[in-house]
FITIKE-998121 format. One record per atom (N, C-alpha, C, CB): x, y, z; residue number from 1; atom name; residue in one letter. Coordinates in steps of 0.05 Angstrom, whole numbers. Glycine has a CB too. Example, Ala and Ser with C-alpha at 12.3 -4.5 7.8 and 13.67 -1.06 7.14 Angstrom:
BEGIN
r east: 264, north: -114, up: 156, n: 1, atom: N, res: a
r east: 246, north: -90, up: 156, n: 1, atom: CA, res: a
r east: 264, north: -66, up: 156, n: 1, atom: C, res: a
r east: 226, north: -89, up: 181, n: 1, atom: CB, res: a
r east: 257, north: -45, up: 142, n: 2, atom: N, res: s
r east: 273, north: -21, up: 143, n: 2, atom: CA, res: s
r east: 258, north: 1, up: 157, n: 2, atom: C, res: s
r east: 282, north: -12, up: 114, n: 2, atom: CB, res: s
END
This chain:
BEGIN
r east: 186, north: 645, up: -1498, n: 1, atom: N, res: m
r east: 212, north: 648, up: -1486, n: 1, atom: CA, res: m
r east: 221, north: 677, up: -1489, n: 1, atom: C, res: m
r east: 233, north: 629, up: -1498, n: 1, atom: CB, res: m
r east: 231, north: 688, up: -1468, n: 2, atom: N, res: t
r east: 241, north: 715, up: -1469, n: 2, atom: CA, res: t
r east: 270, north: 715, up: -1475, n: 2, atom: C, res: t
r east: 235, north: 730, up: -1442, n: 2, atom: CB, res: t
r east: 280, north: 738, up: -1482, n: 3, atom: N, res: v
r east: 309, north: 742, up: -1487, n: 3, atom: CA, res: v
r east: 325, north: 736, up: -1462, n: 3, atom: C, res: v
r east: 315, north: 770, up: -1498, n: 3, atom: CB, res: v
r east: 315, north: 746, up: -1439, n: 4, atom: N, res: g
r east: 328, north: 742, up: -1414, n: 4, atom: CA, res: g
r east: 331, north: 712, up: -1407, n: 4, atom: C, res: g
r east: 314, north: 756, up: -1392, n: 4, atom: CB, res: g
r east: 310, north: 697, up: -1412, n: 5, atom: N, res: y
r east: 310, north: 668, up: -1406, n: 5, atom: CA, res: y
r east: 331, north: 654, up: -1423, n: 5, atom: C, res: y
r east: 282, north: 656, up: -1410, n: 5, atom: CB, res: y
r east: 331, north: 662, up: -1449, n: 6, atom: N, res: t
r east: 350, north: 650, up: -1467, n: 6, atom: CA, res: t
r east: 379, north: 657, up: -1459, n: 6, atom: C, res: t
r east: 345, north: 659, up: -1496, n: 6, atom: CB, res: t
r east: 383, north: 682, up: -1452, n: 7, atom: N, res: f
r east: 410, north: 691, up: -1443, n: 7, atom: CA, res: f
r east: 419, north: 676, up: -1419, n: 7, atom: C, res: f
r east: 409, north: 721, up: -1438, n: 7, atom: CB, res: f
r east: 401, north: 673, up: -1399, n: 8, atom: N, res: m
r east: 408, north: 658, up: -1375, n: 8, atom: CA, res: m
r east: 414, north: 629, up: -1381, n: 8, atom: C, res: m
r east: 385, north: 661, up: -1354, n: 8, atom: CB, res: m
r east: 399, north: 617, up: -1399, n: 9, atom: N, res: t
r east: 404, north: 589, up: -1406, n: 9, atom: CA, res: t
r east: 431, north: 586, up: -1419, n: 9, atom: C, res: t
r east: 382, north: 579, up: -1425, n: 9, atom: CB, res: t
r east: 439, north: 604, up: -1436, n: 10, atom: N, res: v
r east: 465, north: 603, up: -1449, n: 10, atom: CA, res: v
r east: 487, north: 607, up: -1428, n: 10, atom: C, res: v
r east: 468, north: 624, up: -1471, n: 10, atom: CB, res: v
r east: 483, north: 625, up: -1410, n: 11, atom: N, res: l
r east: 503, north: 630, up: -1389, n: 11, atom: CA, res: l
r east: 506, north: 606, up: -1370, n: 11, atom: C, res: l
r east: 496, north: 655, up: -1372, n: 11, atom: CB, res: l
r east: 483, north: 593, up: -1363, n: 12, atom: N, res: y
r east: 485, north: 569, up: -1347, n: 12, atom: CA, res: y
r east: 500, north: 547, up: -1361, n: 12, atom: C, res: y
r east: 456, north: 559, up: -1340, n: 12, atom: CB, res: y
r east: 496, north: 545, up: -1387, n: 13, atom: N, res: g
r east: 511, north: 525, up: -1402, n: 13, atom: CA, res: g
r east: 541, north: 530, up: -1402, n: 13, atom: C, res: g
r east: 501, north: 524, up: -1431, n: 13, atom: CB, res: g
r east: 548, north: 556, up: -1406, n: 14, atom: N, res: l
r east: 577, north: 563, up: -1406, n: 14, atom: CA, res: l
r east: 589, north: 559, up: -1379, n: 14, atom: C, res: l
r east: 580, north: 592, up: -1415, n: 14, atom: CB, res: l
r east: 575, north: 566, up: -1358, n: 15, atom: N, res: i
r east: 585, north: 562, up: -1331, n: 15, atom: CA, res: i
r east: 588, north: 532, up: -1325, n: 15, atom: C, res: i
r east: 567, north: 575, up: -1310, n: 15, atom: CB, res: i
r east: 569, north: 516, up: -1335, n: 16, atom: N, res: g
r east: 571, north: 487, up: -1331, n: 16, atom: CA, res: g
r east: 595, north: 475, up: -1345, n: 16, atom: C, res: g
r east: 546, north: 474, up: -1341, n: 16, atom: CB, res: g
r east: 600, north: 485, up: -1370, n: 17, atom: N, res: i
r east: 623, north: 475, up: -1385, n: 17, atom: CA, res: i
r east: 649, north: 483, up: -1371, n: 17, atom: C, res: i
r east: 623, north: 486, up: -1413, n: 17, atom: CB, res: i
r east: 650, north: 508, up: -1361, n: 18, atom: N, res: s
r east: 674, north: 517, up: -1347, n: 18, atom: CA, res: s
r east: 678, north: 502, up: -1321, n: 18, atom: C, res: s
r east: 673, north: 547, up: -1342, n: 18, atom: CB, res: s
r east: 656, north: 495, up: -1307, n: 19, atom: N, res: g
r east: 658, north: 479, up: -1283, n: 19, atom: CA, res: g
r east: 669, north: 451, up: -1289, n: 19, atom: C, res: g
r east: 631, north: 477, up: -1270, n: 19, atom: CB, res: g
r east: 660, north: 439, up: -1310, n: 20, atom: N, res: a
r east: 670, north: 413, up: -1318, n: 20, atom: CA, res: a
r east: 699, north: 414, up: -1325, n: 20, atom: C, res: a
r east: 653, north: 401, up: -1341, n: 20, atom: CB, res: a
r east: 707, north: 434, up: -1340, n: 21, atom: N, res: l
r east: 735, north: 437, up: -1347, n: 21, atom: CA, res: l
r east: 753, north: 442, up: -1323, n: 21, atom: C, res: l
r east: 739, north: 460, up: -1367, n: 21, atom: CB, res: l
r east: 742, north: 457, up: -1303, n: 22, atom: N, res: s
r east: 758, north: 462, up: -1279, n: 22, atom: CA, res: s
r east: 763, north: 436, up: -1263, n: 22, atom: C, res: s
r east: 745, north: 483, up: -1261, n: 22, atom: CB, res: s
r east: 743, north: 419, up: -1263, n: 23, atom: N, res: i
r east: 746, north: 393, up: -1249, n: 23, atom: CA, res: i
r east: 767, north: 376, up: -1264, n: 23, atom: C, res: i
r east: 719, north: 378, up: -1247, n: 23, atom: CB, res: i
r east: 766, north: 377, up: -1291, n: 24, atom: N, res: i
r east: 786, north: 363, up: -1306, n: 24, atom: CA, res: i
r east: 814, north: 374, up: -1301, n: 24, atom: C, res: i
r east: 780, north: 365, up: -1336, n: 24, atom: CB, res: i
r east: 817, north: 400, up: -1298, n: 25, atom: N, res: v
r east: 843, north: 412, up: -1292, n: 25, atom: CA, res: v
r east: 852, north: 403, up: -1264, n: 25, atom: C, res: v
r east: 841, north: 443, up: -1293, n: 25, atom: CB, res: v
r east: 834, north: 402, up: -1245, n: 26, atom: N, res: m
r east: 841, north: 393, up: -1218, n: 26, atom: CA, res: m
r east: 851, north: 364, up: -1218, n: 26, atom: C, res: m
r east: 817, north: 397, up: -1199, n: 26, atom: CB, res: m
r east: 837, north: 347, up: -1232, n: 27, atom: N, res: v
r east: 845, north: 319, up: -1234, n: 27, atom: CA, res: v
r east: 872, north: 316, up: -1249, n: 27, atom: C, res: v
r east: 823, north: 302, up: -1248, n: 27, atom: CB, res: v
r east: 876, north: 332, up: -1270, n: 28, atom: N, res: w
r east: 901, north: 332, up: -1284, n: 28, atom: CA, res: w
r east: 924, north: 339, up: -1266, n: 28, atom: C, res: w
r east: 899, north: 351, up: -1309, n: 28, atom: CB, res: w
r east: 920, north: 360, up: -1250, n: 29, atom: N, res: g
r east: 940, north: 368, up: -1231, n: 29, atom: CA, res: g
r east: 947, north: 346, up: -1210, n: 29, atom: C, res: g
r east: 932, north: 393, up: -1216, n: 29, atom: CB, res: g
r east: 926, north: 332, up: -1202, n: 30, atom: N, res: f
r east: 930, north: 310, up: -1183, n: 30, atom: CA, res: f
r east: 946, north: 288, up: -1196, n: 30, atom: C, res: f
r east: 903, north: 299, up: -1173, n: 30, atom: CB, res: f
r east: 940, north: 281, up: -1221, n: 31, atom: N, res: l
r east: 955, north: 260, up: -1235, n: 31, atom: CA, res: l
r east: 984, north: 269, up: -1239, n: 31, atom: C, res: l
r east: 942, north: 254, up: -1262, n: 31, atom: CB, res: l
r east: 988, north: 294, up: -1246, n: 32, atom: N, res: v
r east: 1016, north: 304, up: -1249, n: 32, atom: CA, res: v
r east: 1031, north: 301, up: -1222, n: 32, atom: C, res: v
r east: 1016, north: 333, up: -1258, n: 32, atom: CB, res: v
r east: 1017, north: 308, up: -1201, n: 33, atom: N, res: y
r east: 1029, north: 306, up: -1174, n: 33, atom: CA, res: y
r east: 1036, north: 277, up: -1167, n: 33, atom: C, res: y
r east: 1010, north: 317, up: -1153, n: 33, atom: CB, res: y
r east: 1018, north: 258, up: -1173, n: 34, atom: N, res: i
r east: 1023, north: 230, up: -1167, n: 34, atom: CA, res: i
r east: 1046, north: 218, up: -1183, n: 34, atom: C, res: i
r east: 997, north: 214, up: -1171, n: 34, atom: CB, res: i
r east: 1045, north: 224, up: -1209, n: 35, atom: N, res: f
r east: 1066, north: 212, up: -1227, n: 35, atom: CA, res: f
r east: 1093, north: 224, up: -1223, n: 35, atom: C, res: f
r east: 1057, north: 214, up: -1255, n: 35, atom: CB, res: f
r east: 1095, north: 248, up: -1212, n: 36, atom: N, res: r
r east: 1121, north: 261, up: -1207, n: 36, atom: CA, res: r
r east: 1127, north: 262, up: -1177, n: 36, atom: C, res: r
r east: 1121, north: 289, up: -1219, n: 36, atom: CB, res: r
r east: 1118, north: 241, up: -1163, n: 37, atom: N, res: l
r east: 1120, north: 241, up: -1134, n: 37, atom: CA, res: l
r east: 1148, north: 244, up: -1124, n: 37, atom: C, res: l
r east: 1107, north: 216, up: -1123, n: 37, atom: CB, res: l
r east: 1167, north: 232, up: -1136, n: 38, atom: N, res: g
r east: 1195, north: 233, up: -1126, n: 38, atom: CA, res: g
r east: 1212, north: 254, up: -1139, n: 38, atom: C, res: g
r east: 1207, north: 206, up: -1130, n: 38, atom: CB, res: g
r east: 1200, north: 270, up: -1157, n: 39, atom: N, res: t
r east: 1216, north: 289, up: -1171, n: 39, atom: CA, res: t
r east: 1213, north: 317, up: -1160, n: 39, atom: C, res: t
r east: 1209, north: 289, up: -1201, n: 39, atom: CB, res: t
r east: 1230, north: 335, up: -1169, n: 40, atom: N, res: v
r east: 1230, north: 362, up: -1161, n: 40, atom: CA, res: v
r east: 1206, north: 377, up: -1174, n: 40, atom: C, res: v
r east: 1256, north: 377, up: -1168, n: 40, atom: CB, res: v
r east: 1197, north: 368, up: -1197, n: 41, atom: N, res: r
r east: 1176, north: 381, up: -1212, n: 41, atom: CA, res: r
r east: 1148, north: 375, up: -1202, n: 41, atom: C, res: r
r east: 1178, north: 374, up: -1241, n: 41, atom: CB, res: r
r east: 1145, north: 362, up: -1180, n: 42, atom: N, res: r
r east: 1118, north: 356, up: -1171, n: 42, atom: CA, res: r
r east: 1103, north: 380, up: -1160, n: 42, atom: C, res: r
r east: 1119, north: 335, up: -1149, n: 42, atom: CB, res: r
r east: 1118, north: 402, up: -1155, n: 43, atom: N, res: e
r east: 1106, north: 427, up: -1147, n: 43, atom: CA, res: e
r east: 1088, north: 438, up: -1170, n: 43, atom: C, res: e
r east: 1128, north: 448, up: -1141, n: 43, atom: CB, res: e
r east: 1094, north: 430, up: -1194, n: 44, atom: N, res: e
r east: 1077, north: 438, up: -1217, n: 44, atom: CA, res: e
r east: 1049, north: 426, up: -1214, n: 44, atom: C, res: e
r east: 1090, north: 429, up: -1244, n: 44, atom: CB, res: e
r east: 1048, north: 401, up: -1205, n: 45, atom: N, res: g
r east: 1022, north: 388, up: -1200, n: 45, atom: CA, res: g
r east: 1006, north: 402, up: -1179, n: 45, atom: C, res: g
r east: 1026, north: 359, up: -1193, n: 45, atom: CB, res: g
r east: 1019, north: 411, up: -1158, n: 46, atom: N, res: i
r east: 1006, north: 425, up: -1136, n: 46, atom: CA, res: i
r east: 995, north: 452, up: -1147, n: 46, atom: C, res: i
r east: 1025, north: 430, up: -1112, n: 46, atom: CB, res: i
r east: 1011, north: 465, up: -1163, n: 47, atom: N, res: h
r east: 1003, north: 491, up: -1175, n: 47, atom: CA, res: h
r east: 978, north: 487, up: -1193, n: 47, atom: C, res: h
r east: 1026, north: 503, up: -1191, n: 47, atom: CB, res: h
r east: 978, north: 466, up: -1209, n: 48, atom: N, res: i
r east: 955, north: 460, up: -1226, n: 48, atom: CA, res: i
r east: 930, north: 454, up: -1210, n: 48, atom: C, res: i
r east: 962, north: 437, up: -1245, n: 48, atom: CB, res: i
r east: 934, north: 439, up: -1188, n: 49, atom: N, res: m
r east: 911, north: 432, up: -1171, n: 49, atom: CA, res: m
r east: 899, north: 458, up: -1158, n: 49, atom: C, res: m
r east: 919, north: 412, up: -1150, n: 49, atom: CB, res: m
r east: 917, north: 475, up: -1150, n: 50, atom: N, res: q
r east: 907, north: 500, up: -1138, n: 50, atom: CA, res: q
r east: 891, north: 516, up: -1158, n: 50, atom: C, res: q
r east: 931, north: 517, up: -1128, n: 50, atom: CB, res: q
r east: 899, north: 518, up: -1183, n: 51, atom: N, res: w
r east: 884, north: 532, up: -1203, n: 51, atom: CA, res: w
r east: 857, north: 518, up: -1208, n: 51, atom: C, res: w
r east: 900, north: 534, up: -1229, n: 51, atom: CB, res: w
r east: 857, north: 491, up: -1207, n: 52, atom: N, res: g
r east: 832, north: 477, up: -1211, n: 52, atom: CA, res: g
r east: 812, north: 483, up: -1189, n: 52, atom: C, res: g
r east: 838, north: 447, up: -1212, n: 52, atom: CB, res: g
r east: 822, north: 483, up: -1164, n: 53, atom: N, res: v
r east: 804, north: 489, up: -1141, n: 53, atom: CA, res: v
r east: 794, north: 518, up: -1144, n: 53, atom: C, res: v
r east: 819, north: 486, up: -1114, n: 53, atom: CB, res: v
r east: 811, north: 536, up: -1151, n: 54, atom: N, res: r
r east: 802, north: 564, up: -1155, n: 54, atom: CA, res: r
r east: 780, north: 566, up: -1176, n: 54, atom: C, res: r
r east: 825, north: 582, up: -1163, n: 54, atom: CB, res: r
r east: 783, north: 551, up: -1198, n: 55, atom: N, res: l
r east: 764, north: 552, up: -1219, n: 55, atom: CA, res: l
r east: 737, north: 539, up: -1211, n: 55, atom: C, res: l
r east: 775, north: 538, up: -1244, n: 55, atom: CB, res: l
r east: 738, north: 518, up: -1195, n: 56, atom: N, res: v
r east: 714, north: 505, up: -1185, n: 56, atom: CA, res: v
r east: 699, north: 524, up: -1167, n: 56, atom: C, res: v
r east: 720, north: 479, up: -1170, n: 56, atom: CB, res: v
r east: 713, north: 537, up: -1149, n: 57, atom: N, res: i
r east: 700, north: 556, up: -1131, n: 57, atom: CA, res: i
r east: 688, north: 580, up: -1147, n: 57, atom: C, res: i
r east: 720, north: 567, up: -1111, n: 57, atom: CB, res: i
r east: 702, north: 589, up: -1167, n: 58, atom: N, res: t
r east: 692, north: 611, up: -1183, n: 58, atom: CA, res: t
r east: 666, north: 602, up: -1198, n: 58, atom: C, res: t
r east: 713, north: 620, up: -1203, n: 58, atom: CB, res: t
r east: 666, north: 578, up: -1208, n: 59, atom: N, res: s
r east: 642, north: 568, up: -1222, n: 59, atom: CA, res: s
r east: 618, north: 566, up: -1203, n: 59, atom: C, res: s
r east: 648, north: 540, up: -1235, n: 59, atom: CB, res: s
r east: 623, north: 556, up: -1179, n: 60, atom: N, res: v
r east: 601, north: 554, up: -1160, n: 60, atom: CA, res: v
r east: 590, north: 582, up: -1152, n: 60, atom: C, res: v
r east: 610, north: 539, up: -1134, n: 60, atom: CB, res: v
r east: 608, north: 601, up: -1149, n: 61, atom: N, res: i
r east: 600, north: 628, up: -1142, n: 61, atom: CA, res: i
r east: 584, north: 640, up: -1165, n: 61, atom: C, res: i
r east: 624, north: 646, up: -1136, n: 61, atom: CB, res: i
r east: 593, north: 636, up: -1190, n: 62, atom: N, res: l
r east: 578, north: 646, up: -1213, n: 62, atom: CA, res: l
r east: 550, north: 634, up: -1216, n: 62, atom: C, res: l
r east: 594, north: 641, up: -1239, n: 62, atom: CB, res: l
r east: 548, north: 609, up: -1210, n: 63, atom: N, res: i
r east: 521, north: 596, up: -1210, n: 63, atom: CA, res: i
r east: 503, north: 609, up: -1190, n: 63, atom: C, res: i
r east: 523, north: 565, up: -1205, n: 63, atom: CB, res: i
r east: 514, north: 614, up: -1166, n: 64, atom: N, res: g
r east: 498, north: 628, up: -1145, n: 64, atom: CA, res: g
r east: 490, north: 656, up: -1153, n: 64, atom: C, res: g
r east: 513, north: 629, up: -1120, n: 64, atom: CB, res: g
r east: 508, north: 671, up: -1165, n: 65, atom: N, res: v
r east: 501, north: 698, up: -1175, n: 65, atom: CA, res: v
r east: 480, north: 697, up: -1196, n: 65, atom: C, res: v
r east: 527, north: 712, up: -1185, n: 65, atom: CB, res: v
r east: 483, north: 678, up: -1215, n: 66, atom: N, res: m
r east: 463, north: 676, up: -1236, n: 66, atom: CA, res: m
r east: 435, north: 669, up: -1225, n: 66, atom: C, res: m
r east: 472, north: 654, up: -1257, n: 66, atom: CB, res: m
r east: 434, north: 651, up: -1206, n: 67, atom: N, res: r
r east: 408, north: 645, up: -1193, n: 67, atom: CA, res: r
r east: 396, north: 669, up: -1179, n: 67, atom: C, res: r
r east: 411, north: 622, up: -1173, n: 67, atom: CB, res: r
r east: 413, north: 684, up: -1166, n: 68, atom: N, res: l
r east: 404, north: 709, up: -1152, n: 68, atom: CA, res: l
r east: 393, north: 729, up: -1172, n: 68, atom: C, res: l
r east: 427, north: 721, up: -1136, n: 68, atom: CB, res: l
r east: 407, north: 733, up: -1194, n: 69, atom: N, res: i
r east: 398, north: 751, up: -1215, n: 69, atom: CA, res: i
r east: 372, north: 741, up: -1227, n: 69, atom: C, res: i
r east: 420, north: 755, up: -1237, n: 69, atom: CB, res: i
r east: 371, north: 715, up: -1232, n: 70, atom: N, res: g
r east: 346, north: 704, up: -1243, n: 70, atom: CA, res: g
r east: 322, north: 708, up: -1225, n: 70, atom: C, res: g
r east: 350, north: 675, up: -1248, n: 70, atom: CB, res: g
r east: 326, north: 706, up: -1199, n: 71, atom: N, res: r
r east: 304, north: 710, up: -1180, n: 71, atom: CA, res: r
r east: 296, north: 740, up: -1179, n: 71, atom: C, res: r
r east: 312, north: 701, up: -1151, n: 71, atom: CB, res: r
r east: 316, north: 757, up: -1180, n: 72, atom: N, res: w
r east: 310, north: 786, up: -1179, n: 72, atom: CA, res: w
r east: 293, north: 794, up: -1203, n: 72, atom: C, res: w
r east: 336, north: 802, up: -1178, n: 72, atom: CB, res: w
r east: 300, north: 784, up: -1226, n: 73, atom: N, res: f
r east: 286, north: 792, up: -1250, n: 73, atom: CA, res: f
r east: 263, north: 773, up: -1258, n: 73, atom: C, res: f
r east: 305, north: 795, up: -1272, n: 73, atom: CB, res: f
r east: 259, north: 753, up: -1243, n: 74, atom: N, res: g
r east: 237, north: 734, up: -1248, n: 74, atom: CA, res: g
r east: 241, north: 718, up: -1273, n: 74, atom: C, res: g
r east: 212, north: 749, up: -1251, n: 74, atom: CB, res: g
r east: 266, north: 710, up: -1278, n: 75, atom: N, res: i
r east: 272, north: 695, up: -1302, n: 75, atom: CA, res: i
r east: 273, north: 665, up: -1295, n: 75, atom: C, res: i
r east: 299, north: 704, up: -1315, n: 75, atom: CB, res: i
END
């Protein structure tokens, strides 16, 4: 195993964990939105869901970049 392979494996793990957490944040925002459906504070749920979607998109982009770097360097 090379150092590059180990580094990429650790980064893939971290990106996977952040992707899972972003999905949890998105679901949490949805639940906040549903449970506060008739209240003024339901905008908070929408805001949380927006951040969750942003984090999911960022995780997917990072996975793509990591794969591209891995192909470039043959890792």
